[in-house]
C-alpha positions in Angstrom: 182.7 -125.4 -76.5 181.8 -123.8 -79.8 184.8 -123.0 -82.0 185.2 -119.4 -83.3 185.1 -119.1 -87.1 186.1 -115.5 -87.6 186.4 -112.0 -86.0 184.1 -109.2 -87.1 185.0 -105.5 -86.5 183.1 -102.3 -86.9 185.8 -99.6 -86.8 184.3 -96.1 -86.8 185.8 -92.7 -86.5 185.7 -92.6 -82.7 184.5 -96.1 -81.8 185.7 -99.7 -82.1 183.5 -102.8 -81.8 184.8 -106.4 -82.1 182.9 -109.7 -82.1 184.2 -113.2 -81.9 181.7 -115.3 -83.9 181.2 -119.0 -84.6 180.1 -120.6 -87.9 176.4 -120.3 -87.1 176.7 -116.5 -86.4 176.6 -116.8 -82.6 178.6 -114.1 -80.8 181.1 -115.8 -78.4 182.8 -112.7 -77.1 182.6 -108.9 -77.6 184.8 -105.9 -77.1 184.0 -102.2 -77.3 186.2 -99.1 -76.9 186.8 -95.6 -78.0 189.8 -96.5 -80.1 188.3 -95.4 -83.4 190.2 -94.4 -86.5 191.4 -91.1 -85.0 193.0 -92.9 -82.0 194.2 -95.9 -83.9 196.0 -93.7 -86.5 198.2 -92.5 -83.6 198.8 -95.7 -81.7 198.7 -98.1 -84.7 195.8 -100.1 -86.2 197.6 -103.4 -85.9 198.4 -102.8 -82.2 194.8 -101.8 -81.4 193.4 -104.8 -83.1 195.9 -107.2 -81.6 195.1 -106.0 -78.1 191.4 -106.8 -78.5 192.1 -110.2 -80.3 194.3 -111.2 -77.3 191.6 -110.1 -74.9 189.0 -112.5 -76.4 191.7 -115.2 -76.9 191.2 -115.4 -80.6 193.2 -118.2 -82.2 196.1 -117.1 -84.4 194.6 -118.6 -87.6 191.2 -116.7 -87.4 190.4 -114.4 -90.3 189.3 -110.9 -89.4 186.7 -108.9 -91.4 186.5 -105.1 -90.8 184.0 -102.5 -92.0 184.0 -98.7 -91.4 186.6 -96.0 -91.3 189.6 -98.3 -91.0 189.2 -98.6 -94.8 189.3 -94.8 -95.4 192.2 -93.0 -97.1 193.4 -91.9 -93.7 192.7 -95.3 -92.1 194.7 -98.5 -92.0 194.4 -99.7 -95.7 192.3 -97.9 -98.2 189.4 -100.1 -99.2 188.1 -97.8 -102.0 184.5 -97.3 -102.9 181.8 -99.0 -104.9 180.0 -96.3 -107.0 176.3 -95.8 -107.1 174.1 -97.3 -108.4 175.8 -99.9 -106.1 174.6 -103.5 -105.7 175.1 -104.6 -102.1 176.7 -107.8 -103.5 179.5 -105.6 -104.9 180.5 -104.8 -101.3 181.2 -108.5 -100.7 183.4 -108.7 -103.8 185.7 -105.7 -103.3 187.2 -106.2 -99.8 190.8 -105.0 -99.5 193.5 -107.3 -98.0 195.7 -105.9 -95.2 199.3 -107.1 -96.0 202.0 -108.2 -93.6 199.7 -109.5 -90.8 199.5 -113.0 -89.3 195.7 -113.0 -89.5 193.9 -112.8 -92.9 192.4 -109.4 -92.5 190.0 -107.9 -95.0 188.4 -104.4 -95.0 185.1 -103.9 -96.8 184.7 -100.9 -99.2 182.5 -97.9 -98.8 180.0 -96.5 -101.2 180.5 -93.3 -103.3 178.0 -91.1 -105.0 180.0 -89.4 -107.7 177.3 -86.8 -108.6 178.6 -83.3 -108.9 175.2 -82.0 -107.7 175.0 -84.3 -104.7 178.5 -85.9 -103.9 178.4 -88.2 -100.9 180.2 -91.1 -99.3 179.5 -93.7 -96.7 181.6 -96.3 -94.8 180.2 -98.8 -92.4 176.5 -98.1 -93.2 176.7 -100.3 -96.3 177.4 -103.2 -94.1 174.3 -102.4 -91.9 172.2 -102.1 -95.1 173.5 -105.6 -96.1 172.6 -107.0 -92.7 169.2 -105.3 -92.5 168.0 -105.9 -96.1 170.0 -108.9 -97.4 170.8 -109.6 -101.0 167.3 -110.7 -102.0 165.4 -107.5 -101.3 162.7 -106.8 -103.8 161.0 -103.4 -104.6 161.9 -100.0 -103.3 163.1 -99.1 -99.8 163.8 -95.9 -98.0 166.2 -96.3 -95.1 167.0 -93.9 -92.3 170.3 -94.5 -90.4 170.6 -91.9 -87.5 174.0 -91.0 -86.2 176.6 -88.3 -85.9 176.3 -88.2 -89.7 172.8 -89.6 -90.5 172.3 -91.4 -93.8 169.1 -91.6 -95.8 169.3 -94.3 -98.5 167.0 -95.2 -101.4 167.3 -98.7 -102.7 165.8 -100.4 -105.7 165.7 -104.2 -105.1 169.2 -104.8 -103.6 170.9 -101.8 -105.2 171.7 -98.5 -103.5 170.3 -95.9 -106.0 170.9 -92.6 -104.1 171.8 -91.5 -100.6 172.2 -88.3 -98.5 174.2 -87.5 -95.4 172.9 -85.1 -92.7 175.3 -83.8 -90.0 172.4 -83.9 -87.4 174.3 -85.5 -84.5 177.4 -83.4 -85.0 175.3 -80.2 -85.2 173.5 -81.1 -82.0 176.8 -81.6 -80.2 178.3 -78.3 -81.5 175.1 -76.2 -81.0 174.4 -77.5 -77.5 178.0 -77.0 -76.3 179.4 -74.0 -78.3 176.5 -71.6 -78.6 174.2 -69.5 -76.4 172.0 -72.6 -76.2 174.6 -74.3 -73.9 173.1 -72.1 -71.2 169.6 -73.2 -72.0 170.3 -77.0 -71.8 172.6 -76.9 -68.8 171.3 -79.3 -66.2 169.1 -81.2 -68.5 170.9 -84.5 -67.7 168.7 -87.5 -68.3 165.3 -85.7 -68.0 163.0 -86.1 -71.0 160.3 -83.9 -72.4 158.6 -85.9 -75.1 155.9 -83.2 -75.8 158.5 -80.5 -76.5 160.5 -82.9 -78.7 157.5 -83.9 -80.8 156.4 -80.2 -81.1 159.8 -79.2 -82.3 159.9 -82.0 -84.9 156.6 -81.0 -86.3 157.4 -77.3 -86.4 160.8 -77.9 -88.1 159.3 -80.4 -90.6 156.5 -78.0 -91.6 158.8 -74.9 -91.9 162.4 -76.0 -92.1 163.5 -72.5 -93.3 162.7 -71.2 -89.8 165.1 -73.7 -88.2 167.5 -71.1 -86.9 164.6 -69.2 -85.3 163.2 -72.4 -83.8 166.6 -73.1 -82.2 166.8 -69.7 -80.5 163.2 -70.1 -79.2 164.6 -72.8 -76.9 166.4 -70.0 -75.1 163.8 -67.3 -75.3 161.0 -69.6 -74.1 163.2 -70.4 -71.1 163.8 -66.7 -70.3 160.2 -65.6 -70.7 158.2 -68.5 -69.6 160.5 -70.6 -67.3 160.8 -73.5 -69.7 163.0 -76.3 -68.3 166.5 -77.3 -69.5 165.0 -80.7 -70.6 162.5 -78.8 -72.8 165.3 -76.7 -74.3 167.4 -79.8 -75.1 164.5 -81.6 -76.7 163.6 -78.5 -78.7 167.1 -78.4 -80.0 167.1 -82.1 -80.8 163.6 -82.1 -82.3 164.4 -79.1 -84.5 167.5 -80.7 -86.0 165.8 -84.0 -86.5 162.8 -82.3 -87.9 164.7 -80.5 -90.7 166.5 -83.8 -91.4 163.1 -85.5 -91.8 161.8 -82.7 -94.0 164.6 -83.4 -96.5 164.6 -87.2 -96.1 160.8 -87.5 -96.6 160.7 -85.0 -99.4 160.5 -87.7 -102.1 158.1 -90.7 -102.4 157.8 -92.9 -99.3 157.3 -96.6 -100.0 154.0 -98.0 -98.9 155.8 -100.3 -96.4 157.2 -97.2 -94.6 160.7 -96.3 -93.5 163.3 -98.8 -92.5 164.9 -97.3 -89.4 168.4 -98.8 -88.6 169.3 -97.5 -85.1 169.9 -98.5 -81.5 169.8 -96.9 -78.1 168.6 -93.4 -77.5 168.8 -92.5 -81.2 166.3 -95.4 -82.0 164.0 -94.0 -79.4 164.2 -90.4 -80.6 163.7 -91.2 -84.3 160.7 -93.5 -83.5 159.2 -90.6 -81.6 159.9 -88.2 -84.5 158.3 -90.4 -87.1 155.4 -91.0 -84.8 154.9 -87.2 -84.5 154.6 -87.1 -88.3 152.4 -90.3 -88.5 155.0 -92.1 -90.6 155.2 -95.9 -90.5 158.5 -97.2 -89.3 160.1 -100.7 -89.5 162.8 -100.7 -86.9 166.1 -102.7 -87.2 168.7 -102.8 -84.4 171.9 -101.2 -85.7 174.2 -103.5 -83.8 172.4 -106.6 -85.1 172.4 -105.3 -88.6 176.2 -104.7 -88.8 176.9 -108.1 -87.3 174.6 -109.8 -89.8 176.2 -107.8 -92.6 179.7 -108.8 -91.5 178.6 -112.4 -91.2 177.2 -112.4 -94.7 180.4 -110.9 -96.0 182.6 -113.3 -94.1 180.7 -116.3 -95.6 181.0 -114.9 -99.1 184.8 -114.2 -98.7 186.0 -117.3 -97.0 183.8 -120.0 -98.4 184.5 -119.3 -102.0 
């Protein structure tokens, strides 16, 4: 049987993912739960981690590498930030050590943009960038990373030059549940309306200042023309993603297109959105990217 070499953990605000990995990068076991930073801060980070280590029967000597919100100021141990312009290699060099634990536990730092005109931070996404682009990237890259808080990142070679965060996912959740549009999307369930989604993306991209009006049209179109709940939901989603793309694509787009780091439904939606705008996309699975990034970091930290 292949021997495990280390444990990799992606610890988000509301999610926890753990992989038991061998020396060649093969995943031997996996755990997922909703015990993100918010939950772990109440029950104890060490207790949460230990329960998952026990579940995958991780040997007591195995080192553990963590990325994400466990390294935030309100997390387990603050891992600080690497300031932009931020070489991805610097992420490997500034991991914080968690004291007082049987395992050798390190937490990777985040990235900070200390620009008074555009202050921004990321945690976890830097590890996905590392896994998706590596340390030998040449030229310019524009990366879109959808999520609750989507990130758009511009890189020069292997250095993060600038990035922006968009609260697209969180806005969708709030608007679809806490506003009049909750009535419009009720019953949408898993039904899809690709045409409505693409139309909303194009409209919001071309006239982002009308976004609030486009959102209400999901309700008025339903009342006046019998539009479906699925069409209303896709109009809401397409509008919010469309205004995000209007900002994200406002600068120069590399000839190679956009690197899209996403998985699941978000990957599908953003591919449709870019297709609606005839923008070339190079997709990278988000789960694979974070695992590769953690593997690269683990090799750098424990093979010095």
